[in-house]
C-alpha atoms as one frame of an Amber mdcrd trajectory, in Angstrom:
protein
  53.769 -31.659  19.330  52.690 -32.257  16.110  51.572 -29.394  13.837  49.029
 -28.360  11.595  49.269 -25.900   8.399  52.167 -24.213   9.979  55.595 -24.119
  11.654  54.277 -22.877  14.979  53.165 -25.518  17.360  49.017 -25.784  17.674
  47.124 -24.962  20.533  43.297 -24.923  21.522  41.762 -21.285  20.974  37.955
 -20.862  22.115  35.148 -18.331  21.271  32.278 -18.001  23.102  29.057 -17.237
  20.762  26.832 -14.571  22.027  23.032 -13.706  21.576  23.570 -11.520  18.673
  25.430 -14.276  16.787  22.880 -17.142  17.895  20.869 -18.549  15.258  23.268
 -19.315  12.354  24.808 -22.227  11.482  27.777 -23.238  12.295  29.793 -23.426
   9.096  28.500 -19.945   8.468  30.075 -18.665  11.328  33.489 -20.114  10.767
  33.578 -18.735   7.073  33.012 -15.164   8.604  35.466 -15.979  11.433  38.078
 -17.081   8.705  37.209 -15.547   5.271  39.854 -16.644   3.457  39.884 -19.924
   4.232  38.386 -22.536   1.475  35.205 -24.272   2.656  36.847 -27.712   2.030
  39.705 -26.650   4.717  36.626 -25.786   7.307  35.022 -29.179   6.587  38.401
 -31.304   7.045  38.972 -29.510  10.357  35.519 -30.562  11.492  36.233 -34.203
  10.104  39.565 -34.218  12.234  38.267 -32.668  15.058  40.620 -30.047  14.982
  37.495 -27.365  15.157  34.869 -28.776  17.645  31.499 -27.634  19.153  31.212
 -27.596  22.608  34.229 -29.912  23.062  32.475 -32.346  20.668  32.287 -33.389
  17.184  30.531 -31.290  14.773  30.059 -31.289  10.857  29.003 -27.846  10.618
  25.370 -28.061  10.452  24.592 -27.249  13.726  22.563 -24.095  14.646  24.541
 -22.150  17.280  23.297 -20.560  20.747  24.419 -18.319  22.964  27.233 -19.289
  25.150  28.059 -21.986  22.863  31.844 -22.814  22.657  33.814 -23.119  19.479
  37.140 -24.857  19.949  40.353 -24.273  17.497  42.891 -26.626  17.525  44.699
 -25.076  14.726  48.493 -23.264  14.609  48.285 -19.413  15.538  49.721 -18.865
  12.130  46.947 -20.661  10.192  44.358 -18.916  12.068  45.886 -15.416  11.286
  46.569 -16.604   7.504  42.837 -17.330   6.683  41.906 -14.010   8.878  44.180
 -11.896   7.360  41.733  -9.117   6.095  40.304  -8.880   9.265  43.660  -7.994
  10.854  45.382  -5.574   8.764  46.427  -2.433  10.132  44.389   0.643   8.938
  45.576   2.253   5.999  46.606   6.018   6.043  43.238   6.838   4.576  41.216
   5.164   7.003  38.240   7.144   8.206  38.517  10.347  10.569  35.802  11.067
  12.845  34.899  14.738  13.209  32.027  16.689  14.845  29.755  18.610  13.284
  27.439  21.303  14.665  23.541  20.768  14.104  22.531  23.917  12.452  21.446
  25.561   9.328  23.592  25.464   6.298  24.966  28.392   4.187  24.810  28.409
   0.476  26.256  31.800  -0.860  24.032  33.943   0.746  20.868  32.267   1.660
  20.313  29.971   4.791  18.863  26.899   3.579  18.402  25.368   6.917  15.809
  27.612   8.164  13.892  27.177   4.558  10.368  25.232   4.545   8.013  23.969
   2.221   4.645  23.622   3.311   2.472  21.154   1.751  -1.046  19.850   2.597
   0.446  16.529   3.128   3.295  17.379   5.248   5.858  20.428   6.418   9.212
  19.808   4.733  12.368  21.346   5.453  14.910  20.551   2.775  17.737  20.861
   5.107  16.720  20.077   8.455  19.200  18.448  10.906  18.311  15.163  12.440
  15.512  14.681  15.087  16.692  16.060  18.626  16.432  12.461  19.627  19.220
  11.163  17.790  23.134  11.468  18.492  24.911  14.581  17.172  25.974  14.150
  13.191  29.451  12.996  12.652  30.900  12.499   9.472  32.681   9.788   7.474
  34.653  11.195   4.506  31.641  12.457   2.995  29.409  10.011   4.944  27.225
  11.654   7.206  26.231   9.316  10.300  22.525  10.119  11.223  22.472   7.716
  14.351  24.323   4.855  15.953  24.350   2.451  18.469  24.918  -1.022  19.604
  22.721  -2.513  16.639  22.355  -0.092  13.766  24.138   2.747  11.877  21.860
   5.071   9.720  23.553   6.994   7.370  23.414   9.933   4.399  25.259   8.522
   1.237  26.384  10.836  -1.183  25.547  11.047  -4.500  28.460   9.509  -6.906
  28.901   6.724  -4.289  28.318   3.305  -4.787  26.135   1.267  -2.150  28.205
  -2.182  -2.998  31.481  -2.264  -5.270  31.459  -4.423  -8.368  35.302  -4.839
  -7.701  35.618  -6.530  -4.197  39.193  -5.196  -3.879  38.569  -1.734  -4.927
  37.125  -0.334  -1.353  35.264   2.609  -2.914  32.031   1.964  -1.941  29.690
   2.676   1.046  29.875  -0.928   2.643  33.749  -0.758   2.606  33.638   2.513
   4.319  31.393   1.512   6.758  33.432  -1.984   7.251  36.444   0.149   7.904
  34.725   2.705  10.121  33.385   0.048  12.447  36.497  -2.001  12.548  38.029
  -0.320  15.815  34.528  -1.520  17.315  33.766  -3.926  19.643  31.964  -6.167
  16.956  31.779  -9.973  16.988  34.919 -11.497  15.200  32.756 -13.603  12.973
  30.333 -10.526  11.636  30.576  -8.386   8.782  28.661  -5.509   8.949  25.833
  -5.124   6.160  23.584  -2.807   4.643  19.792  -3.442   4.586  18.455  -1.027
   1.765  20.381  -0.032  -1.513  20.690   2.753  -3.314  21.711   3.952  -6.887
  25.117   5.481  -7.190  24.040   8.695  -8.342  20.870   8.665  -5.906  21.821
  10.046  -2.206  20.088   9.613   1.301  19.381   7.207   4.129  20.939   3.877
   4.105  20.457   1.627   6.841  23.295  -0.873   8.071  23.117  -3.543  11.126
  26.050  -3.953  13.547  25.316  -7.437  14.435  23.559 -10.524  13.164  20.654
 -10.160  14.865  19.903  -6.827  13.483  20.870  -7.480  10.307  18.135 -10.385
   9.959  15.588  -7.828  11.436  16.519  -4.952   8.922  16.651  -7.386   6.280
  12.871  -8.957   6.998  11.414  -5.611   7.284  12.869  -4.057   3.960  11.626
  -7.462   2.425   8.090  -7.312   3.938   7.878  -3.448   3.220   7.613  -2.730
   7.011   9.869   0.396   6.689   7.958   3.261   5.174  10.273   5.613   3.052
  10.287   8.825   1.250  12.102  10.682  -1.343  12.506  13.993  -2.653  12.938
  14.794  -6.442  12.968  17.430  -8.867  11.265  16.471 -12.124  10.694  17.740
 -15.426   7.371  19.777 -15.807   4.518  20.912 -13.752   2.478  18.771 -11.270
  -0.062  20.165  -9.131  -1.841  17.202  -7.590  -1.190  13.861  -5.919  -1.142
  11.287  -8.476  -0.857   7.263  -7.519   0.747   5.794 -10.347   0.577   2.084
 -10.692   1.852  -0.570 -13.892   4.431  -3.311 -13.937   7.996  -2.775 -14.358
  10.857  -5.036 -16.480  14.338  -5.030 -16.077  16.785  -5.661 -18.931  20.043
  -7.123 -17.349  21.996  -5.982 -20.429  21.566  -2.444 -20.368  20.806  -2.031
 -16.687  17.704  -0.399 -17.345  13.981  -0.900 -16.510  10.814  -0.071 -18.508
   7.283   0.663 -17.233   4.242  -1.608 -18.825   1.105  -0.396 -18.469  -0.481
  -3.753 -16.910  -1.330  -3.538 -13.378  -1.748  -7.232 -13.558   1.566  -8.785
 -14.712   3.300  -9.953 -11.783   5.946 -12.791 -12.688   9.413 -13.543 -12.023
  10.492 -10.468 -14.859   7.875  -8.447 -14.457   6.802  -6.899 -11.033   3.965
  -4.855 -10.493   4.750  -1.379  -9.140   2.875   1.552  -7.172   4.303   4.852
  -6.654   2.543   7.895  -4.874   3.828  11.448  -5.857   3.130  14.245  -3.826
   4.194  18.054  -5.380   5.635  20.228  -3.000   6.660  23.245  -5.181   7.029
  24.283  -8.854   8.373  26.771 -11.215  10.421  27.244 -14.419   8.688  24.008
 -15.654  10.008  21.918 -12.839   8.419  20.375  -9.654   9.759  19.479  -6.418
   8.226  16.288  -5.325   7.433  14.054  -2.441   7.505  10.176  -3.154   6.843
   6.920  -1.597   7.267   3.694  -3.286   4.561   1.337  -2.104   6.455  -1.207
  -3.741  10.224  -1.287  -4.401  11.832  -2.302  -7.428  15.163  -1.393  -8.961
  14.923   2.035 -10.706  11.054   2.277  -9.901  11.007   6.022  -9.253  13.358
   7.239 -12.224  11.286   4.787 -14.657   7.746   5.891 -13.567   8.260   9.396
 -13.658  10.049   9.011 -16.737   7.076   7.088 -18.372   4.219   9.716 -17.790
   6.646  12.748 -19.264   8.170  13.650 -15.982  11.588  12.314 -15.674  13.989
  13.317 -13.222  16.329  16.565 -13.513  20.088  15.237 -14.137  18.959  11.862
 -14.695  21.071  10.497 -17.622  19.649   7.052 -17.830  16.212   8.188 -18.096
  16.087  11.622 -18.355  15.413  14.512 -20.939  19.067  15.165 -22.540  18.767
  18.831 -23.575  17.267  19.949 -19.961  20.249  17.737 -18.445  23.041  19.323
 -20.626  21.530  22.852 -19.849  21.724  22.477 -16.130  25.145  20.808 -16.054
  23.882  18.769 -12.987  26.723  15.937 -11.482  24.055  13.622 -10.682  20.137
  13.248 -10.698  18.268  15.061  -8.338  16.932  12.302  -6.464  17.164  11.573
  -2.485  16.359   9.127   0.209  14.829  11.799   2.305  13.191   9.873   5.599
  12.796   6.205   6.896  10.213   5.092   9.610  10.160   1.523  10.766   6.244
   1.037  10.907   6.521  -2.785  12.687   8.431  -3.837  15.821  10.937  -6.761
  15.561  13.099  -7.779  18.246  16.169  -6.002  19.063  14.814  -2.872  16.729
  11.452  -2.375  18.614  12.955   0.649  20.306  12.735   1.949  16.729   9.191
   1.717  16.432   7.588   4.675  14.568  10.902   6.567  15.068  11.636   8.796
  12.108  15.259   9.230  10.610  15.651  12.495   8.093  18.717  12.979   5.955
  19.454  16.299   4.341  19.846  16.650   0.425  23.163  17.653  -0.559  24.131
  21.457  -1.314  23.718  20.568  -4.819  20.114  19.755  -4.671  19.276  22.488
  -2.298  20.827  25.198  -4.529  19.136  24.165  -7.517  15.679  24.126  -5.704
  16.641  27.860  -4.386  17.415  28.608  -7.971  14.879  27.319 -10.295  11.888
  26.310  -8.058  11.292  27.976  -4.623  11.668  31.649  -5.650   8.243  32.969
  -6.626   6.602  29.396  -6.236   3.120  28.825  -5.081   3.342  26.906  -2.267
   0.814  24.031  -1.660
């Protein structure tokens, strides 16, 4: 029997497409299944009928349906070679899951978890645990899992951790940690988990990840259509005593990775985008204000640039902030945190989560700063 790109004999291997993988093209499916295989190799195997769809010749453009069968007439070592990254054993630093009890966190002698800030708009707990309907929080190394089921994974990204790494081999980013954590779970062999919202490296808070292709598409569509309600917490310089709805336009300089607010509501071009930001003050003290922020539009660096443009930069922000105050407080990161998220649209497999609110607690640095500089002697709204 002939061999194909290997010393062993080829044999037929079959994969059945499940419902969560349906809707995508065959060539994309093959690329995910054998991520190290050159595309020209995959197309050649299709032409030579070494890869078939439902036992018939295919060209790669076919749209897959649940129950479709993909046949591989390849040597086992060939498949393994092109799936090397998928089959590597976990390294010693692989993620460990540890149970963590829900409850208040102690910082110094204060009990952060029991603190409330009253506002005319909402009642916010800086360190509230996830909602009772959600699963117990668990931890990846420095990454808290807020919720997980067969469709989605919701995590609390710490400040200092990139969402995506610029170096694909570094594995020093959130996406790599999630992929490593999910490696032992019964996911599709042709699927790579993907996050649907991205936070800056030094911004902490909620990030959502789809665990199957259908969930990823639904999440991406909801975020793109602004069908996800998000609130942020931030500490800014100066005193803000009333709700502000900030409008304008924003332009980003790709060379400096810095955004600039343009004071015009009418500009909306490929390079200049309209922005709208709602700012609610929660508490203030020592020339600082704790804010709850809703971004009506979602642009890169929108909150940071918008607050800087009105003279209230975020404390600890070394790109847009006040250098002298940043040096005074010696903070390792900006005090900006993605606090809550809510799906405001029913969408396919994500419909069960409609109107559910997930909450991520700020880290100890954020909570301690508020306690030391804002909360004591502060007037509540």
